[in-house]
Backbone as ProteinMPNN parsed JSONL, in Angstrom:
{"seq_chain_A": "MKQVFTLMLALALAGVLVRPLAAETPPPNPPEAPSQTPREMEEGIDLLSRGAQLLLRGLIAEMGPALEEMKKRLGDMNAYHPPEVLPNGDIIIRRKTPTEMAQPPEGEVEL", "coords_chain_A": {"N_chain_A": [[54.587, 122.143, 26.108], [52.531, 122.094, 27.946], [52.258, 119.383, 28.246], [54.619, 118.598, 29.495], [54.377, 119.922, 31.935], [52.055, 118.658, 32.894], [52.976, 116.04, 33.083], [54.996, 116.356, 35.05], [53.436, 117.174, 37.234], [51.875, 114.892, 37.591], [53.844, 113.034, 38.301], [54.733, 114.189, 40.695], [52.422, 114.033, 42.281], [52.158, 111.258, 42.348], [54.422, 110.588, 43.785], [53.752, 111.708, 46.26], [51.598, 110.135, 46.945], [52.758, 107.613, 47.11], [54.66, 107.709, 49.134], [53.404, 107.651, 51.804], [52.677, 104.952, 51.821], [55.118, 103.684, 51.875], [55.967, 104.378, 54.383], [54.499, 102.78, 56.018], [55.596, 100.275, 56.076], [57.192, 97.915, 58.149], [60.142, 98.583, 60.131], [63.387, 97.14, 59.443], [64.624, 94.303, 61.294], [66.877, 94.941, 63.946], [70.352, 94.044, 63.969], [71.427, 91.413, 66.084], [73.27, 91.91, 69.049], [76.521, 90.652, 69.641], [76.892, 88.078, 72.03], [78.429, 88.471, 75.205], [81.011, 87.142, 77.22], [81.186, 86.536, 80.783], [83.788, 87.124, 81.609], [84.747, 88.905, 79.634], [82.977, 90.999, 80.092], [83.741, 91.736, 82.665], [86.352, 92.623, 82.182], [85.762, 94.819, 80.559], [84.35, 96.48, 82.314], [86.368, 96.947, 84.158], [88.183, 98.398, 82.574], [86.625, 100.673, 82.065], [86.44, 101.664, 84.663], [89.138, 102.269, 85.234], [89.552, 104.236, 83.295], [87.77, 106.235, 84.175], [88.965, 106.862, 86.63], [91.434, 107.914, 85.754], [90.491, 110.141, 84.357], [89.283, 111.668, 86.405], [91.513, 112.121, 88.072], [93.056, 113.671, 86.348], [91.366, 115.904, 86.094], [91.41, 116.857, 88.725], [94.106, 117.501, 88.96], [94.242, 119.556, 87.067], [92.358, 121.418, 88.003], [93.063, 121.853, 90.622], [94.96, 124.007, 91.436], [93.363, 126.282, 90.831], [91.171, 125.892, 92.512], [92.41, 126.054, 95.012], [93.19, 128.741, 94.983], [90.677, 129.966, 94.953], [89.783, 129.126, 97.439], [91.508, 130.52, 99.125], [90.674, 133.142, 98.592], [88.033, 133.135, 99.51], [88.277, 132.71, 102.221], [87.651, 132.055, 105.713], [84.854, 130.193, 105.968], [83.326, 129.637, 108.142], [82.786, 131.912, 109.44], [80.367, 132.933, 108.782], [76.756, 132.896, 108.822], [74.35, 130.405, 107.716], [72.882, 130.873, 104.443], [69.935, 132.917, 104.109], [66.693, 132.973, 102.771], [64.565, 135.481, 101.92], [61.018, 136.38, 102.03], [60.531, 137.993, 99.76], [62.338, 137.076, 97.948], [64.976, 137.844, 98.173], [68.347, 137.073, 99.084], [70.128, 136.608, 101.986], [73.238, 136.699, 103.558], [74.502, 136.436, 106.559], [77.079, 137.759, 108.621], [78.803, 136.235, 111.3], [78.853, 137.286, 114.707], [81.614, 138.197, 116.893], [81.168, 136.976, 119.42], [79.406, 134.91, 118.771], [81.026, 133.372, 117.183], [82.853, 132.441, 119.039], [81.416, 130.662, 120.585], [80.707, 127.157, 120.766], [79.18, 125.303, 118.106], [75.708, 124.316, 118.183], [74.834, 121.085, 119.339], [77.308, 119.953, 118.973], [80.077, 118.615, 120.715], [82.599, 119.957, 122.725], [85.867, 118.898, 122.742]], "CA_chain_A": [[54.845, 122.659, 27.428], [51.477, 121.593, 28.826], [52.489, 117.964, 28.49], [55.7, 118.492, 30.476], [53.804, 120.325, 33.224], [51.138, 117.6, 33.322], [53.796, 114.891, 33.483], [55.643, 116.692, 36.331], [52.384, 117.177, 38.249], [51.505, 113.495, 37.818], [54.932, 112.395, 39.06], [54.736, 114.739, 42.048], [51.299, 113.434, 43.007], [52.464, 109.844, 42.562], [55.386, 110.543, 44.881], [53.042, 112.005, 47.505], [50.746, 109.002, 47.27], [53.564, 106.427, 47.379], [55.422, 107.874, 50.385], [52.747, 107.088, 52.996], [52.718, 103.493, 51.777], [56.452, 103.262, 52.27], [56.116, 104.599, 55.821], [53.777, 101.746, 56.746], [56.361, 99.042, 56.159], [57.921, 97.87, 59.422], [61.605, 98.694, 59.982], [64.06, 95.833, 59.519], [65.079, 93.931, 62.63], [68.287, 95.284, 64.165], [71.18, 92.853, 64.191], [71.626, 91.104, 67.497], [74.629, 92.152, 69.549], [77.158, 89.389, 70.031], [76.878, 87.883, 73.479], [79.751, 88.595, 75.823], [81.218, 86.258, 78.357], [81.396, 87.302, 82.017], [85.179, 87.577, 81.649], [84.828, 90.096, 78.796], [82.239, 92.063, 80.784], [84.578, 92.168, 83.783], [87.446, 93.415, 81.619], [85.201, 96.085, 80.102], [84.051, 97.294, 83.491], [87.66, 97.346, 84.71], [88.705, 99.46, 81.717], [85.834, 101.875, 82.335], [86.834, 102.157, 85.983], [90.463, 102.906, 85.102], [89.376, 105.46, 82.522], [87.143, 107.235, 85.043], [89.976, 107.293, 87.597], [92.38, 108.793, 85.058], [89.802, 111.39, 84.059], [89.129, 112.446, 87.636], [92.838, 112.578, 88.503], [93.424, 114.775, 85.462], [90.572, 117.08, 86.468], [91.919, 117.373, 90.001], [95.4, 118.134, 88.692], [94.012, 120.796, 86.333], [91.546, 122.363, 88.77], [93.606, 122.028, 91.96], [95.443, 125.357, 91.72], [92.257, 127.24, 90.799], [90.374, 125.695, 93.728], [93.179, 126.595, 96.139], [93.094, 130.198, 94.891], [89.327, 130.339, 95.376], [89.72, 128.883, 98.878], [92.188, 131.644, 99.767], [89.851, 134.344, 98.442], [86.83, 133.032, 100.33], [88.623, 132.784, 103.636], [86.99, 131.134, 106.628], [83.407, 130.213, 105.755], [82.655, 129.488, 109.432], [82.497, 133.244, 109.965], [79.069, 133.352, 108.261], [75.574, 132.063, 109.04], [73.836, 129.873, 106.45], [72.072, 131.857, 103.709], [68.504, 132.988, 104.386], [65.91, 133.485, 101.648], [63.448, 136.281, 102.398], [59.794, 136.162, 101.234], [60.572, 138.706, 98.478], [63.314, 136.424, 97.086], [66.337, 138.262, 98.482], [69.167, 136.113, 99.829], [70.995, 137.314, 102.928], [74.263, 135.895, 104.222], [74.914, 137.266, 107.7], [78.36, 137.469, 109.253], [78.672, 135.939, 112.727], [79.523, 138.218, 115.616], [82.722, 137.521, 117.591], [80.677, 136.103, 120.498], [78.843, 133.712, 118.15], [82.132, 132.55, 116.689], [83.544, 131.843, 120.183], [80.587, 129.592, 121.114], [80.674, 125.967, 119.906], [77.871, 125.118, 117.479], [74.784, 123.452, 118.922], [74.88, 119.687, 118.981], [78.671, 119.444, 118.952], [80.715, 118.602, 122.037], [83.989, 120.383, 122.671], [86.735, 117.864, 123.33]], "C_chain_A": [[53.801, 122.152, 28.42], [51.725, 120.133, 29.192], [53.589, 117.759, 29.543], [55.175, 118.847, 31.862], [52.881, 119.24, 33.767], [51.916, 116.381, 33.804], [54.461, 115.14, 34.839], [54.632, 116.663, 37.47], [51.993, 115.735, 38.587], [52.581, 112.765, 38.626], [54.976, 112.894, 40.502], [53.614, 114.138, 42.878], [51.541, 111.953, 43.28], [53.461, 109.693, 43.708], [54.734, 110.798, 46.217], [52.195, 110.818, 47.913], [51.548, 107.764, 47.642], [54.276, 106.538, 48.719], [54.69, 107.349, 51.607], [52.743, 105.572, 52.999], [54.08, 102.982, 52.23], [56.645, 103.416, 53.774], [55.444, 103.498, 56.622], [54.563, 100.446, 56.862], [57.167, 99.034, 57.453], [59.429, 97.983, 59.177], [62.242, 97.316, 60.073], [64.533, 95.575, 60.947], [66.546, 94.319, 62.807], [69.104, 94.015, 64.388], [71.409, 92.649, 65.684], [73.082, 91.336, 67.877], [75.25, 90.811, 69.93], [77.179, 89.277, 71.557], [78.307, 87.933, 74.017], [79.826, 87.655, 77.02], [81.397, 87.117, 79.607], [82.819, 87.854, 82.128], [85.35, 88.86, 80.836], [84.116, 91.274, 79.448], [83.074, 92.618, 81.926], [85.734, 93.032, 83.293], [86.955, 94.786, 81.163], [84.901, 97.022, 81.254], [85.339, 97.799, 84.123], [88.272, 98.485, 83.895], [87.941, 100.769, 81.923], [86.215, 102.502, 83.67], [88.18, 102.874, 85.916], [90.37, 104.219, 84.333], [88.768, 106.571, 83.353], [88.146, 107.755, 86.073], [90.977, 108.245, 86.95], [91.753, 110.149, 84.751], [89.693, 112.262, 85.3], [90.474, 112.947, 88.165], [93.316, 113.745, 87.646], [92.668, 116.045, 85.794], [91.076, 117.699, 87.76], [93.248, 118.078, 89.785], [95.219, 119.473, 87.983], [93.33, 121.844, 87.204], [92.108, 122.657, 90.151], [94.095, 123.43, 92.255], [94.322, 126.405, 91.734], [91.391, 127.119, 92.051], [91.099, 126.237, 94.957], [93.107, 128.123, 96.153], [91.721, 130.681, 95.353], [89.175, 130.162, 96.886], [90.385, 130.026, 99.644], [91.337, 132.901, 99.717], [88.622, 134.312, 99.335], [87.137, 133.166, 101.812], [87.867, 131.747, 104.443], [85.479, 131.246, 106.467], [82.64, 130.025, 107.064], [82.316, 130.841, 110.037], [81.123, 133.746, 109.516], [77.977, 132.37, 108.662], [75.156, 131.461, 107.705], [72.975, 130.927, 105.738], [70.602, 131.768, 104.086], [67.815, 133.564, 103.152], [64.694, 134.202, 102.229], [62.218, 136.034, 101.522], [59.812, 136.871, 99.876], [61.627, 138.13, 97.534], [64.75, 136.841, 97.34], [67.05, 137.181, 99.287], [70.133, 136.901, 100.685], [71.966, 136.314, 103.537], [74.837, 136.769, 105.326], [76.262, 136.802, 108.238], [78.112, 137.211, 110.738], [79.406, 136.998, 113.534], [80.658, 137.477, 116.314], [82.241, 136.595, 118.715], [80.069, 134.82, 119.919], [79.944, 132.786, 117.643], [82.851, 131.848, 117.831], [82.755, 130.665, 120.759], [80.651, 128.364, 120.198], [79.28, 125.812, 119.296], [77.022, 124.156, 118.283], [74.914, 122.019, 118.41], [76.293, 119.114, 118.917], [79.271, 119.583, 120.362], [82.155, 119.009, 121.868], [84.839, 119.355, 123.371], [87.965, 118.453, 123.923]], "O_chain_A": [[54.116, 121.824, 29.564], [51.436, 119.704, 30.309], [53.499, 116.858, 30.377], [55.481, 118.17, 32.843], [52.914, 118.934, 34.959], [51.561, 115.765, 34.809], [54.492, 114.248, 35.686], [54.941, 116.178, 38.559], [51.801, 115.406, 39.758], [52.271, 111.978, 39.52], [55.227, 112.118, 41.424], [53.817, 113.775, 44.036], [51.164, 111.451, 44.339], [53.348, 108.767, 44.511], [55.107, 110.18, 47.215], [52.081, 110.519, 49.102], [51.067, 106.937, 48.417], [54.473, 105.519, 49.381], [55.308, 106.644, 52.406], [52.798, 104.959, 54.064], [54.169, 101.953, 52.899], [57.408, 102.662, 54.377], [55.78, 103.295, 57.789], [54.215, 99.595, 57.681], [57.763, 100.049, 57.813], [59.932, 97.535, 58.147], [61.692, 96.42, 60.713], [64.805, 96.506, 61.705], [67.367, 94.06, 61.928], [68.601, 93.032, 64.933], [71.565, 93.608, 66.441], [73.999, 91.002, 67.126], [74.574, 89.941, 70.479], [77.446, 90.245, 72.268], [79.254, 87.494, 73.364], [78.843, 87.415, 77.722], [81.725, 88.299, 79.503], [83.024, 88.935, 82.681], [86.013, 89.795, 81.283], [84.584, 92.41, 79.371], [83.114, 93.83, 82.137], [86.061, 94.049, 83.905], [87.638, 95.792, 81.352], [85.167, 98.222, 81.175], [85.405, 98.942, 84.574], [88.818, 99.431, 84.463], [88.54, 101.845, 81.952], [86.302, 103.724, 83.789], [88.341, 103.958, 86.476], [91.031, 105.197, 84.681], [89.192, 107.723, 83.256], [88.175, 108.952, 86.36], [91.328, 109.268, 87.536], [92.409, 111.184, 84.872], [89.978, 113.458, 85.251], [90.565, 114.074, 88.654], [93.912, 114.694, 88.156], [93.238, 117.136, 85.781], [91.16, 118.922, 87.879], [93.491, 119.136, 90.364], [95.952, 120.423, 88.258], [93.681, 123.022, 87.151], [91.679, 123.614, 90.796], [93.675, 124.009, 93.257], [94.337, 127.314, 92.563], [90.929, 128.126, 92.589], [90.471, 126.816, 95.844], [92.977, 128.729, 97.217], [91.614, 131.684, 96.058], [88.507, 130.965, 97.539], [89.887, 130.451, 100.687], [91.281, 133.649, 100.693], [88.21, 135.346, 99.862], [86.32, 133.688, 102.57], [87.489, 130.694, 103.928], [84.891, 132.278, 106.792], [81.427, 130.231, 107.097], [81.622, 130.904, 111.052], [80.75, 134.875, 109.837], [78.226, 131.176, 108.824], [75.568, 131.958, 106.657], [72.4, 131.791, 106.4], [70.083, 130.683, 104.35], [68.297, 134.528, 102.558], [63.892, 133.6, 102.943], [62.345, 135.539, 100.402], [59.174, 136.402, 98.934], [61.798, 138.641, 96.427], [65.665, 136.245, 96.771], [66.428, 136.465, 100.072], [70.867, 137.755, 100.189], [71.577, 135.231, 103.973], [75.567, 137.724, 105.061], [76.544, 135.605, 108.301], [77.3, 137.895, 111.36], [80.431, 137.532, 113.112], [80.667, 136.246, 116.327], [82.839, 135.543, 118.943], [80.204, 133.752, 120.517], [79.803, 131.563, 117.674], [83.408, 130.769, 117.63], [83.343, 129.764, 121.357], [80.651, 128.513, 118.976], [78.293, 126.168, 119.939], [77.544, 123.286, 118.98], [75.081, 121.779, 117.214], [76.453, 117.898, 118.815], [78.998, 120.542, 121.084], [82.861, 118.498, 120.999], [84.542, 118.981, 124.505], [88.802, 117.726, 124.458]]}, "name": "protein", "num_of_chains": 1, "seq": "MKQVFTLMLALALAGVLVRPLAAETPPPNPPEAPSQTPREMEEGIDLLSRGAQLLLRGLIAEMGPALEEMKKRLGDMNAYHPPEVLPNGDIIIRRKTPTEMAQPPEGEVEL"}
């Protein structure tokens, strides 16, 4: 039994001593990517562009009804002043008075 334990201990220590040596060997060089012609690059970029367009159109089609519903619930956002952050961290969104809503915003010319 002592011999088996001694043998196992020796193998475990040998494994601990060999592992750091294996870590010092440099990794193999990665294979070089095949070079692509400008034509192939152009086709790849075109495919990516079409894929992005399809993705965005799908998102708009899926989210369109939900966004319209949210727009109806929010109502006219021009009836409110921009949010103000107080020194204590509170955020206040003030509603404009009827006289403020009747006046054109500063910097804009009424046509």
